[in-house]
N, C-alpha and C positions, 0 to 999 in steps of 0.2 A: 681577520678572516676577510677574504676578498668577496666582492659582490657576486662574482660568478659562482663561487662555492656556496654562497648563501642561497642563490637561486636553485641550485641542484638539491640542496637539503630541504627546501620548502616544497618541492614537487610531491614527495610522498605524503607530507602532512596535508596539503591541499587535496590530494586525491582521496585520502581517507575521510576528510571532512565532507567532500561532495558525495562519496559513497554513503556516509552516515545520513546525510540530509535526504538523499534519494530513497533510502530504505525506510525512513520515518514518514515520508509523505504518503498520504492516501488521497486518491482522486475520487471525489464524490460526484454523483450524478443525481439529477432530480427530474421529476415530471410533475407538473401541476395543472390544475384546471384553470384555463385562462379567464373564465368567467367569474372566478372567485377572488375576492380581495382578502388576503390573510390578515390584514389589520383589523377586520371586523370581528375577529375571534380573540378572546382574552383568557379563556379557561380550557382546561383539558382534563381528561381522565383516561385510564387504561381500559382497553376492551376486556370483556369477560373471557378468560382463557380456560375455562373448566375442561373443555374438550381436548385442549392441547397440553394440559398440565403434565401429563405423563411423558410427553415427547421431549420436553426440554430439561436441561440441566438447571436445577434450582439456583445454584450459585451464579451461573451466567445470567439467568433471568433477573436476579436482584441487581447484578452489576449493570446490566443494560438499562433497567428501569431507573436506577439511581442516576446513571449518567444522563439519560434523556431528561429526567425530571430536573436535574441541576441545570442543564443547558436551556431547557424551556423557561425556567424561572429567570435565568440571566437575560433571556429575550423578552421578558415582561409578561409571560403567561403564568397563571397560577393553577394549581391542581384543585379541582372541584369534583368530588366523587358523586355529588347529588344531581347537579344540573350543568354538565360541561358543554362547551361549545364544540369541542373537538374530541374525538375518541382516537387514541393512539394504539397501534399494534406494531409488532416488530417480528422479524424472522431472521434466523441465523442459519447459514449454510457453510459448512466446511467440507471441501472436496479436494480430492487428489487431482493434480494436473501436472503438466510438464512445462518447462521453460527452456527455450532454445538459447544456448550459449555457444560462443566460439572462442577458440584459442589460436594464437598465431603459431605458424609452423616455420621453423628455420632450418636451413641446411647445416650440416656439420662443417665446422672450419677444418681446413687441411693444409698441409705443407706439400710442396712438390719440388723435387730436385731436378735439376737440368744440367746438362754439360754444355759449356760455352766453348766452341771450337776456336774462337779467336784468342781467348785468354787461357785456354786449356785448363780451366778450373770448373769445379762443380759448384753450382749456386743453389740457393734455396729460396723459393717464393712462398709467401704466406697468403692463402686465400681465406678471407674471413667468412663467417656464416652470412647467409643471405635470406631475406624474407621470401618464402615460397608460397604463401597464401594463408588460409585459415582453415581450421578443422571445426566443423559444427557438431554439437552433440546435445542431447536432451537431458535435463536435470529434473528429477521428480520433486514437486513442491506441494504444499498444502495451501489452498486459497480459501480465505474466510470472507464471506459476504454478509454484511449486516444490512437489512432493509427496514426502514421505518415508514409506516403508512399512517396518514392522518385522514380521518373520516368525519364529515359533518354529522354531528349528533342528531340534528333535526331531520335531515333528508336522507341520511345513511348512504351518502355518495362519497367516494374517495376524492379528496380535494388536493392532496399532496402526497408524493412518495419520493423518498430519497434512499440511495444505496451507495455503498462503497465496498470495494474488494481489495484485500491486502494479502500479501504472503504471510502466513503464520508459521510458527515454529512447531506446533503440535496439532493434535486433532481438536483441541479446544482453544478458544480465545482466552487470552490473559486479560486481567483488568486494565492493564496499560493499553493493550490493543483495542479493547472495548471503548475506553474513554477517548482515545485519539480518533477512532472511527466515528463515534457518535458526534464528536466535536466537528469533524470535517463535513459530516452530513448536514447537521443542523445549522452550520455556518451559512449554508445556501438558503436557509429559510428566510433570511432577512430580505 
């Protein structure tokens, strides 16, 4: 196999790998109180959610709480339900949106016959397709946003908030989407 053939066969594989990696990445954003030093906090607990309990899916709630608890413990925090330093709350929003995509547009290739008066013969010329521009269109998508909020238990002030938005396949987040989103958010806590 020649090197040129190998290059052409690797292009689709590399394209798929880049597409896969771009689809898995989630970009997290944070806002924090600049006057607060997060290293002063060592324990956390969940906010009382009695009022919101009917609004949320119980399975999603457990998945998010488990994912956040696991990541917080990896960062050195411990869960303390009696006297926590931080109270944690979360919010999930899945909404329909659109994404703009574009497709290249090419002309149709064609043949043209002509008569050459010098040779007295009919000849054929091939005109290949040409790039004419691109056609834009809207694709409906579901976007899921997970927001994690940390509140100082003593002062009841919000000290840190992180969120990430991903394209999701359904109206609900899967456990894989929850875990990757929570990881990307809490990675910014360091």
